[in-house]
C-alpha angles and dihedrals in degrees: 000000000000120000092239090062096046095098090062087064093050101045139021130197113223109213094197129199102307145357094214106113094208093048090047091058091048092049091046091055093044096049093041087060090045091051093048090051089048094052095043094043098048096041089048091055092050093048093043094051092046093047099044116074089195088067096051092113132116094256092056093040088061091042091056090053090048088054090048091051093046091051093054094037091059093038090056091060114018103062091051090047091050091052089052091060091058102047131062095222116032110195134179129187120245091247090048090050092051090047091052092047091048092050093048091054094044094054096033094053092041090054092052093050092044091054088056090049090052090052090053089049091054090047092055093044095052103031099036106023095155091058095040098103090050098040092046100038121156090263093052092046090052091049093049092047091049089050091059093052094043091049089051092051094048094049090045091052091053094051092043092052089050091055094045089054093058126093115223114203107128101072140332095219113111110205093214142070094252140015100282125167102245097053091045090054088051089060095051119109093192124083107286099180095100092042091053092048093049094046093047092049092048093048091045092051092051094045097042095045094049094041090049089052090050094046094048091047093051094045088058091043092052091050090050092048091050089055092054107101100195113082091214091053091052093050092048093049093047094045090061089059105042095078092049093047090051092052091047094051093047095047103041094042092060096038093051090050092056106038109024102047118079112262091242092062096068135027128243088246089060089045090055093056094046092046090050089056099052098037101040112013103039094052086057094046098048096071089049093047093050098043108037093063098032115096094187094056094044090047092050090049092051092049092053091047091050090048093058098039 
């Protein structure tokens, strides 16, 4: 690559969400509140599950890891975005950009796989309750959790290698609020056809395999719930799944929009909005989704509060 273009490889300018100074202050305040709620909510879930022996079950083990992932997922993106609202020229080094991209894919992919693991956990609990303690032993839970992190790391490595193989010589301005894959590909002056094919196939494999696991699990769960004769038993079985289904629909809907569709089918401005949802908003919503309708979590929280009053 020519020497004159070398700076584009060392530093990127992140354009952010808007140039309007009034709107920037409003968005800074809004997303600062969102981030605080995200941090407090997810850390509270982790502490609560660790401190309450009543919650030492596979379902809450996975929930604590989901909270851990959401905390870091948001922390990878939101602080940098908040800084961008306060400065005129928000820059990031090439190495910092690659590190942010790598982290986003590690936690993003891990969350998707963990949601599939949580669906499998609900399938075993409802369809095979007598074998639940054996099928979801501590060893199995640890292995399933490790699988989600390993899968996240492997997918992240693939996307990172794709970016490192690109030559950037057109511009160093990223039309986004963080170093995401689609806007980086837009800046490449080398042939990106193979990179786009590989990345789309990888994303599709992850999404389709995890979604298929979730769908199969819930088909069996639905059949098991239909066979339950007592109305109270049906409601209890279904109530343990509604929070997870809500999280799945929110997460996979936005992820599929961004990484499975061809880049020509949606603009980078649309990609910004969708990315904002799954990197900033969903990590805030998940603690609320899993606690507001969960009697066990609310009961454990009240017991801890009463203990220290």
